[in-house]
C-alpha atoms as a printed R data frame, in Angstrom:
    type eleno elety resid chain resno       x       y      z
1   ATOM     1    CA   MET     A     1 -23.643 -30.133  8.824
2   ATOM     2    CA   LYS     A     2 -26.414 -27.822  7.720
3   ATOM     3    CA   ILE     A     3 -27.448 -24.754  9.596
4   ATOM     4    CA   GLU     A     4 -30.706 -26.316 10.762
5   ATOM     5    CA   GLN     A     5 -28.853 -29.386 12.017
6   ATOM     6    CA   LYS     A     6 -26.292 -27.278 13.863
7   ATOM     7    CA   GLU     A     7 -29.026 -25.276 15.598
8   ATOM     8    CA   GLU     A     8 -30.863 -28.377 16.623
9   ATOM     9    CA   GLN     A     9 -27.614 -29.796 18.064
10  ATOM    10    CA   ILE     A    10 -26.920 -26.671 20.076
11  ATOM    11    CA   LEU     A    11 -30.447 -26.569 21.473
12  ATOM    12    CA   ARG     A    12 -30.312 -30.254 22.356
13  ATOM    13    CA   ILE     A    13 -27.090 -29.636 24.398
14  ATOM    14    CA   LYS     A    14 -28.678 -26.695 26.081
15  ATOM    15    CA   GLN     A    15 -31.767 -28.707 27.090
16  ATOM    16    CA   ALA     A    16 -29.552 -31.422 28.547
17  ATOM    17    CA   SER     A    17 -27.491 -28.926 30.610
18  ATOM    18    CA   PHE     A    18 -27.521 -29.465 34.315
19  ATOM    19    CA   ALA     A    19 -26.992 -25.755 35.040
20  ATOM    20    CA   SER     A    20 -29.900 -23.849 36.493
21  ATOM    21    CA   ARG     A    21 -31.814 -21.710 33.926
22  ATOM    22    CA   LEU     A    22 -34.140 -18.861 34.065
23  ATOM    23    CA   ASN     A    23 -37.682 -19.338 32.944
24  ATOM    24    CA   GLU     A    24 -37.478 -19.354 29.170
25  ATOM    25    CA   ALA     A    25 -40.121 -16.668 28.787
26  ATOM    26    CA   LEU     A    26 -38.253 -14.362 31.292
27  ATOM    27    CA   GLU     A    27 -34.868 -15.091 29.597
28  ATOM    28    CA   LYS     A    28 -36.319 -14.193 26.233
29  ATOM    29    CA   GLU     A    29 -37.918 -11.009 27.658
30  ATOM    30    CA   LEU     A    30 -34.602  -9.938 29.276
31  ATOM    31    CA   HIS     A    31 -32.736 -10.529 26.039
32  ATOM    32    CA   SER     A    32 -35.158  -8.482 24.016
33  ATOM    33    CA   ALA     A    33 -34.994  -5.604 26.584
34  ATOM    34    CA   VAL     A    34 -31.204  -5.506 26.425
35  ATOM    35    CA   VAL     A    35 -31.064  -5.510 22.640
36  ATOM    36    CA   ALA     A    36 -33.742  -2.793 22.463
37  ATOM    37    CA   THR     A    37 -31.773  -0.649 24.922
38  ATOM    38    CA   VAL     A    38 -28.530  -1.154 22.905
39  ATOM    39    CA   GLN     A    39 -30.446  -0.230 19.692
40  ATOM    40    CA   ALA     A    40 -31.861   2.970 21.182
41  ATOM    41    CA   THR     A    41 -28.458   3.979 22.497
42  ATOM    42    CA   LEU     A    42 -26.680   3.264 19.235
43  ATOM    43    CA   GLU     A    43 -29.325   5.122 17.196
44  ATOM    44    CA   ALA     A    44 -29.068   8.191 19.383
45  ATOM    45    CA   ALA     A    45 -25.258   8.117 19.125
46  ATOM    46    CA   LEU     A    46 -25.466   7.789 15.281
47  ATOM    47    CA   VAL     A    47 -27.675  10.875 15.073
48  ATOM    48    CA   GLU     A    48 -25.220  12.823 17.219
49  ATOM    49    CA   GLU     A    49 -22.398  11.691 14.990
50  ATOM    50    CA   VAL     A    50 -24.119  13.024 11.848
51  ATOM    51    CA   GLU     A    51 -25.081  16.321 13.579
52  ATOM    52    CA   SER     A    52 -21.458  16.788 14.638
53  ATOM    53    CA   HIS     A    53 -20.302  16.090 11.065
54  ATOM    54    CA   LEU     A    54 -22.769  18.627  9.607
55  ATOM    55    CA   SER     A    55 -21.586  21.319 12.079
56  ATOM    56    CA   GLN     A    56 -17.998  21.011 10.761
57  ATOM    57    CA   VAL     A    57 -18.839  21.085  6.990
58  ATOM    58    CA   SER     A    58 -17.691  24.274  5.381
59  ATOM    59    CA   GLY     A    59 -20.162  26.019  3.101
60  ATOM    60    CA   GLU     A    60 -23.714  24.778  2.662
61  ATOM    61    CA   PRO     A    61 -24.014  21.375  4.501
62  ATOM    62    CA   PRO     A    62 -26.083  18.622  2.961
63  ATOM    63    CA   ARG     A    63 -29.531  18.099  4.528
64  ATOM    64    CA   ARG     A    64 -30.657  15.091  6.423
65  ATOM    65    CA   SER     A    65 -32.623  12.543  4.425
66  ATOM    66    CA   GLY     A    66 -34.244  10.183  6.813
67  ATOM    67    CA   TYR     A    67 -32.960   6.746  7.699
68  ATOM    68    CA   TYR     A    68 -32.178   3.386  6.185
69  ATOM    69    CA   GLN     A    69 -32.230   0.034  8.020
70  ATOM    70    CA   ARG     A    70 -29.212  -2.157  8.710
71  ATOM    71    CA   ARG     A    71 -29.003  -5.509 10.440
72  ATOM    72    CA   LEU     A    72 -26.192  -5.386 13.024
73  ATOM    73    CA   ASN     A    73 -24.657  -8.119 15.206
74  ATOM    74    CA   THR     A    74 -23.508  -7.000 18.665
75  ATOM    75    CA   GLN     A    75 -22.081  -8.691 21.717
76  ATOM    76    CA   TYR     A    76 -25.598  -8.301 23.279
77  ATOM    77    CA   GLY     A    77 -27.539  -9.884 20.446
78  ATOM    78    CA   THR     A    78 -28.624  -9.086 16.832
79  ATOM    79    CA   ILE     A    79 -30.383  -5.832 16.045
80  ATOM    80    CA   GLU     A    80 -32.630  -6.681 13.155
81  ATOM    81    CA   ALA     A    81 -33.387  -3.132 11.936
82  ATOM    82    CA   LEU     A    82 -30.953  -0.479 13.169
83  ATOM    83    CA   SER     A    83 -31.945   2.993 11.841
84  ATOM    84    CA   MET     A    84 -28.991   4.606 10.200
85  ATOM    85    CA   PRO     A    85 -29.271   8.359  9.526
86  ATOM    86    CA   LYS     A    86 -28.344   9.425  6.028
87  ATOM    87    CA   LEU     A    87 -27.746  12.635  4.110
88  ATOM    88    CA   ARG     A    88 -29.195  13.760  0.727
89  ATOM    89    CA   HIS     A    89 -25.652  13.543 -0.699
90  ATOM    90    CA   SER     A    90 -22.056  13.004  0.367
91  ATOM    91    CA   ASN     A    91 -22.740   9.949  2.526
92  ATOM    92    CA   GLY     A    92 -19.762   8.213  0.947
93  ATOM    93    CA   GLN     A    93 -17.422  11.195  1.660
94  ATOM    94    CA   ARG     A    94 -18.106  11.688  5.296
95  ATOM    95    CA   GLU     A    95 -15.917  10.005  7.923
96  ATOM    96    CA   TRP     A    96 -17.768   7.159  9.756
97  ATOM    97    CA   GLN     A    97 -16.863   6.813 13.444
98  ATOM    98    CA   ILE     A    98 -19.288   4.497 15.412
99  ATOM    99    CA   LEU     A    99 -19.877   2.138 12.472
100 ATOM   100    CA   GLN     A   100 -17.900   1.916  9.282
101 ATOM   101    CA   ARG     A   101 -19.767   1.884  6.001
102 ATOM   102    CA   TYR     A   102 -21.341  -1.606  5.406
103 ATOM   103    CA   GLU     A   103 -20.116  -2.850  8.745
104 ATOM   104    CA   ARG     A   104 -22.341  -5.653 10.013
105 ATOM   105    CA   SER     A   105 -20.733  -6.448 13.387
106 ATOM   106    CA   LEU     A   106 -19.986  -4.054 16.196
107 ATOM   107    CA   CYS     A   107 -16.279  -3.872 17.088
108 ATOM   108    CA   HIS     A   108 -16.712  -5.417 20.572
109 ATOM   109    CA   LEU     A   109 -18.228  -8.448 18.917
110 ATOM   110    CA   LEU     A   110 -15.239  -8.766 16.661
111 ATOM   111    CA   ASP     A   111 -12.997  -8.466 19.758
112 ATOM   112    CA   TYR     A   112 -15.027 -11.262 21.446
113 ATOM   113    CA   ALA     A   113 -14.700 -13.449 18.369
114 ATOM   114    CA   SER     A   114 -10.967 -12.780 18.214
115 ATOM   115    CA   TYR     A   115 -10.466 -13.754 21.817
116 ATOM   116    CA   LEU     A   116 -12.150 -17.117 21.221
117 ATOM   117    CA   TYR     A   117 -10.297 -17.620 17.936
118 ATOM   118    CA   VAL     A   118  -6.900 -16.918 19.574
119 ATOM   119    CA   LEU     A   119  -7.789 -19.390 22.351
120 ATOM   120    CA   GLY     A   120  -7.975 -22.087 19.687
121 ATOM   121    CA   LEU     A   121 -11.672 -22.334 18.797
122 ATOM   122    CA   SER     A   122 -12.294 -23.508 15.270
123 ATOM   123    CA   ARG     A   123 -14.837 -21.947 12.973
124 ATOM   124    CA   ARG     A   124 -17.283 -24.670 13.937
125 ATOM   125    CA   ASP     A   125 -16.644 -23.932 17.637
126 ATOM   126    CA   LEU     A   126 -17.292 -20.243 16.953
127 ATOM   127    CA   GLN     A   127 -20.617 -21.147 15.328
128 ATOM   128    CA   GLU     A   128 -21.776 -22.559 18.636
129 ATOM   129    CA   ALA     A   129 -20.215 -19.881 20.841
130 ATOM   130    CA   LEU     A   130 -21.823 -17.005 18.925
131 ATOM   131    CA   TYR     A   131 -25.261 -18.713 18.825
132 ATOM   132    CA   PHE     A   132 -26.257 -17.625 22.341
133 ATOM   133    CA   LEU     A   133 -25.400 -13.966 21.517
134 ATOM   134    CA   LEU     A   134 -26.974 -13.750 18.106
135 ATOM   135    CA   GLN     A   135 -29.818 -16.299 18.599
136 ATOM   136    CA   ASN     A   136 -29.075 -17.720 15.167
137 ATOM   137    CA   VAL     A   137 -26.342 -19.910 13.591
138 ATOM   138    CA   LEU     A   138 -23.919 -18.120 11.371
139 ATOM   139    CA   SER     A   139 -22.726 -19.955  8.273
140 ATOM   140    CA   LEU     A   140 -19.040 -21.020  8.223
141 ATOM   141    CA   SER     A   141 -18.430 -18.449  5.494
142 ATOM   142    CA   ALA     A   142 -19.963 -15.768  7.780
143 ATOM   143    CA   VAL     A   143 -17.760 -16.879 10.706
144 ATOM   144    CA   ASN     A   144 -14.819 -16.760  8.303
145 ATOM   145    CA   ARG     A   145 -15.625 -13.151  7.311
146 ATOM   146    CA   VAL     A   146 -15.683 -12.154 10.966
147 ATOM   147    CA   THR     A   147 -12.267 -13.656 11.666
148 ATOM   148    CA   LEU     A   148 -10.825 -12.087  8.516
149 ATOM   149    CA   ARG     A   149 -12.236  -8.702  9.641
150 ATOM   150    CA   VAL     A   150 -10.347  -9.121 12.947
151 ATOM   151    CA   LYS     A   151  -7.119  -9.832 11.057
152 ATOM   152    CA   GLU     A   152  -7.685  -6.699  8.911
153 ATOM   153    CA   ARG     A   153  -8.125  -4.615 12.058
154 ATOM   154    CA   MET     A   154  -4.973  -6.047 13.608
155 ATOM   155    CA   ALA     A   155  -3.013  -5.367 10.404
156 ATOM   156    CA   SER     A   156  -4.175  -1.827 10.112
157 ATOM   157    CA   TYR     A   157  -3.478  -1.186 13.852
158 ATOM   158    CA   ARG     A   158   0.155  -2.008 13.317
159 ATOM   159    CA   GLN     A   159   0.491   0.295 10.360
160 ATOM   160    CA   THR     A   160  -1.155   3.407 11.848
161 ATOM   161    CA   PRO     A   161   1.212   6.493 11.998
162 ATOM   162    CA   LEU     A   162   2.189   7.469 15.552
163 ATOM   163    CA   ALA     A   163   0.861  10.883 16.481
164 ATOM   164    CA   GLN     A   164   3.278  11.296 19.417
165 ATOM   165    CA   SER     A   165   6.630   9.874 20.348
166 ATOM   166    CA   PRO     A   166   6.802   8.658 23.936
167 ATOM   167    CA   THR     A   167   9.771   9.182 26.289
168 ATOM   168    CA   ILE     A   168   9.390   5.768 27.975
169 ATOM   169    CA   LEU     A   169   8.986   2.332 26.383
170 ATOM   170    CA   LEU     A   170   8.086  -0.993 28.009
171 ATOM   171    CA   VAL     A   171   9.475  -3.777 25.916
172 ATOM   172    CA   ASP     A   172   9.139  -7.555 26.478
173 ATOM   173    CA   GLY     A   173   8.814 -10.868 24.852
174 ATOM   174    CA   VAL     A   174   5.901 -13.037 25.927
175 ATOM   175    CA   TRP     A   175   6.131 -16.761 25.312
176 ATOM   176    CA   VAL     A   176   2.854 -18.492 24.281
177 ATOM   177    CA   ASP     A   177   1.713 -21.771 22.687
178 ATOM   178    CA   ILE     A   178   0.113 -21.339 19.235
179 ATOM   179    CA   CYS     A   179  -1.811 -23.973 17.271
180 ATOM   180    CA   TYR     A   180  -0.577 -24.154 13.693
181 ATOM   181    CA   LYS     A   181  -1.930 -26.055 10.722
182 ATOM   182    CA   LEU     A   182   0.174 -28.888  9.346
183 ATOM   183    CA   ASP     A   183   0.460 -30.280  5.769
184 ATOM   184    CA   GLU     A   184  -1.019 -33.541  7.015
185 ATOM   185    CA   PHE     A   185  -4.703 -34.513  6.987
186 ATOM   186    CA   LYS     A   186  -6.810 -37.001  8.928
187 ATOM   187    CA   THR     A   187 -10.271 -38.510  8.576
188 ATOM   188    CA   ASP     A   188 -12.650 -37.761 11.447
189 ATOM   189    CA   ARG     A   189 -15.527 -40.085 12.655
190 ATOM   190    CA   ALA     A   190 -17.934 -38.538 10.202
191 ATOM   191    CA   GLY     A   191 -15.619 -39.339  7.325
192 ATOM   192    CA   HIS     A   192 -14.595 -35.752  6.694
193 ATOM   193    CA   GLN     A   193 -10.938 -34.752  5.918
194 ATOM   194    CA   ARG     A   194  -9.563 -32.452  8.545
195 ATOM   195    CA   GLN     A   195  -6.223 -30.652  8.498
196 ATOM   196    CA   CYS     A   196  -3.946 -31.720 11.366
197 ATOM   197    CA   ARG     A   197  -2.712 -29.155 13.838
198 ATOM   198    CA   ALA     A   198   0.211 -28.986 16.259
199 ATOM   199    CA   VAL     A   199   1.023 -26.618 19.140
200 ATOM   200    CA   GLU     A   200   4.312 -24.741 18.811
201 ATOM   201    CA   GLU     A   201   5.985 -22.288 21.207
202 ATOM   202    CA   ARG     A   202   6.355 -18.725 19.945
203 ATOM   203    CA   VAL     A   203   7.231 -15.384 21.458
204 ATOM   204    CA   ILE     A   204   5.165 -12.232 21.064
205 ATOM   205    CA   LEU     A   205   7.487  -9.242 20.819
206 ATOM   206    CA   ALA     A   206   5.539  -6.329 22.364
207 ATOM   207    CA   VAL     A   207   6.316  -2.598 22.708
208 ATOM   208    CA   MET     A   208   4.186  -0.334 24.949
209 ATOM   209    CA   ALA     A   209   4.526   3.421 25.279
210 ATOM   210    CA   VAL     A   210   4.177   5.447 28.473
211 ATOM   211    CA   TYR     A   211   3.495   9.204 27.881
212 ATOM   212    CA   PRO     A   212   4.292  12.162 30.166
213 ATOM   213    CA   ASP     A   213   0.654  12.434 31.372
214 ATOM   214    CA   GLY     A   214   0.772   8.863 32.691
215 ATOM   215    CA   SER     A   215  -1.264   7.347 29.865
216 ATOM   216    CA   HIS     A   216  -0.034   4.231 28.121
217 ATOM   217    CA   ALA     A   217  -0.708   2.373 24.855
218 ATOM   218    CA   LEU     A   218   0.399  -0.743 23.008
219 ATOM   219    CA   LEU     A   219   2.346   0.423 20.019
220 ATOM   220    CA   HIS     A   220   3.346  -2.728 18.271
221 ATOM   221    CA   TYR     A   221   3.424  -6.533 18.619
222 ATOM   222    CA   THR     A   222   4.318  -9.427 16.403
223 ATOM   223    CA   ILE     A   223   4.963 -13.166 16.568
224 ATOM   224    CA   SER     A   224   8.511 -14.483 16.373
225 ATOM   225    CA   GLN     A   225  10.401 -17.705 16.898
226 ATOM   226    CA   ALA     A   226  13.046 -16.143 19.177
227 ATOM   227    CA   GLU     A   227  14.030 -12.923 21.058
228 ATOM   228    CA   ALA     A   228  17.006 -12.426 18.828
229 ATOM   229    CA   CYS     A   229  18.624  -9.079 18.103
230 ATOM   230    CA   ASP     A   230  17.602  -9.113 14.427
231 ATOM   231    CA   GLY     A   231  13.937  -9.601 15.353
232 ATOM   232    CA   TRP     A   232  13.892  -6.664 17.757
233 ATOM   233    CA   LEU     A   233  15.743  -4.483 15.291
234 ATOM   234    CA   LYS     A   234  13.017  -5.142 12.735
235 ATOM   235    CA   ARG     A   235  10.295  -4.256 15.232
236 ATOM   236    CA   PHE     A   236  12.030  -1.038 16.220
237 ATOM   237    CA   ASP     A   237  12.565  -0.071 12.568
238 ATOM   238    CA   GLU     A   238   8.846  -0.608 11.822
239 ATOM   239    CA   LEU     A   239   8.002   1.745 14.699
240 ATOM   240    CA   ILE     A   240  10.518   4.347 13.438
241 ATOM   241    CA   GLN     A   241   8.957   4.070 10.004
242 ATOM   242    CA   ARG     A   242   5.517   4.866 11.549
243 ATOM   243    CA   GLY     A   243   6.840   8.057 13.069
244 ATOM   244    CA   LEU     A   244   8.619   7.108 16.328
245 ATOM   245    CA   ASP     A   245  11.402   9.591 17.127
246 ATOM   246    CA   ALA     A   246  14.233   7.247 18.419
247 ATOM   247    CA   HIS     A   247  16.078  10.148 19.958
248 ATOM   248    CA   ALA     A   248  13.001  11.189 22.038
249 ATOM   249    CA   VAL     A   249  12.977   7.907 23.953
250 ATOM   250    CA   GLN     A   250  14.792   8.470 27.258
251 ATOM   251    CA   LEU     A   251  14.013   5.227 29.201
252 ATOM   252    CA   ILE     A   252  13.323   1.617 28.243
253 ATOM   253    CA   VAL     A   253  12.076  -0.873 30.794
254 ATOM   254    CA   SER     A   254  12.847  -4.441 29.888
255 ATOM   255    CA   ASP     A   255  14.360  -7.716 31.049
256 ATOM   256    CA   GLY     A   256  17.975  -8.552 30.519
257 ATOM   257    CA   ALA     A   257  17.685 -10.596 27.291
258 ATOM   258    CA   LYS     A   258  20.992 -10.209 25.369
259 ATOM   259    CA   GLY     A   259  19.401  -9.788 21.934
260 ATOM   260    CA   LEU     A   260  16.988  -7.142 23.106
261 ATOM   261    CA   LEU     A   261  19.766  -5.127 24.889
262 ATOM   262    CA   GLU     A   262  21.850  -5.122 21.674
263 ATOM   263    CA   ALA     A   263  18.959  -3.949 19.575
264 ATOM   264    CA   MET     A   264  18.069  -1.149 22.078
265 ATOM   265    CA   ALA     A   265  21.646   0.111 22.010
266 ATOM   266    CA   GLN     A   266  21.675   0.349 18.227
267 ATOM   267    CA   ARG     A   267  18.307   2.101 17.772
268 ATOM   268    CA   PHE     A   268  17.799   4.213 20.864
269 ATOM   269    CA   PRO     A   269  21.128   6.049 21.564
270 ATOM   270    CA   ASN     A   270  19.660   8.442 24.203
271 ATOM   271    CA   ALA     A   271  17.687   5.821 26.240
272 ATOM   272    CA   GLN     A   272  18.771   4.362 29.583
273 ATOM   273    CA   GLN     A   273  17.732   0.814 30.376
274 ATOM   274    CA   GLN     A   274  15.881  -0.090 33.570
275 ATOM   275    CA   ARG     A   275  15.422  -3.731 34.533
276 ATOM   276    CA   CYS     A   276  11.786  -4.722 35.044
277 ATOM   277    CA   ILE     A   277  11.004  -5.210 38.797
278 ATOM   278    CA   THR     A   278   8.953  -8.318 38.042
279 ATOM   279    CA   HIS     A   279  11.894  -9.947 36.229
280 ATOM   280    CA   LYS     A   280  14.238  -9.001 39.081
281 ATOM   281    CA   VAL     A   281  11.961 -10.660 41.632
282 ATOM   282    CA   ARG     A   282  11.696 -13.802 39.519
283 ATOM   283    CA   GLY     A   283  15.450 -13.876 39.190
284 ATOM   284    CA   MET     A   284  15.917 -13.707 42.981
285 ATOM   285    CA   GLU     A   285  13.370 -16.477 43.767
286 ATOM   286    CA   SER     A   286  15.781 -19.181 42.828
287 ATOM   287    CA   LYS     A   287  18.320 -17.775 45.247
288 ATOM   288    CA   LEU     A   288  15.949 -17.616 48.245
289 ATOM   289    CA   ALA     A   289  15.138 -20.334 50.766
290 ATOM   290    CA   PHE     A   290  11.531 -20.481 51.884
291 ATOM   291    CA   GLN     A   291  10.733 -22.064 55.235
């Protein structure tokens, strides 16, 4: 289906909706005002980022050299001409914070797309879901680039060195249903070949850190077929390779899964294990009689 046909289909469904709608002129005005506010805020923050960078440059800092325009997709809509401050030289050497070089979508939009993608929306579904944010239909290749960017962020997140080793870890396996592609194909009503999919049960092995000041952060997660000892050992070894000091961990909160307990004993010799209260309550429910 062409972009024009897809947009026509989306608008036809919108017009047929039974839900109450704002006056179209007012809705358009509100959307424009929100996007303009986001643009002004981003542009001010980008200028502050450049000024902060210049204040930390040793020697003679490069001078500002006006702006260039960039089209940016955000979770509030598309900014057609975002003013990006630039320097006379060394633009490629400076560390970018708010936006990476050549980035065309704000991180929160990538997060939004990843939530929908994980929930099982296809690329064609994402075309429709993103239309009301961006006010235009992205091509399938553009949607694919967004999802690939999300995968890159997830991969880099799990490889980032740890700046501090926590004393407490929260460890658990969360069972979910994931839709996987099969080697089989089927023909849809339009005559197109579609790859078949099937839902399979998998477990997400997750490790969260709790620091002395009370803050917490997700350190690592991965998808596995079971909560076996070997799987947990591999996850713990990956954390140790990223800089986790296994001897600094004093307490691990988890359930009583046998494979997990074996892996904890092998990798964290100084840590005591505390059963998760939630798992304790769930374990007692089967023993209680409710009137």
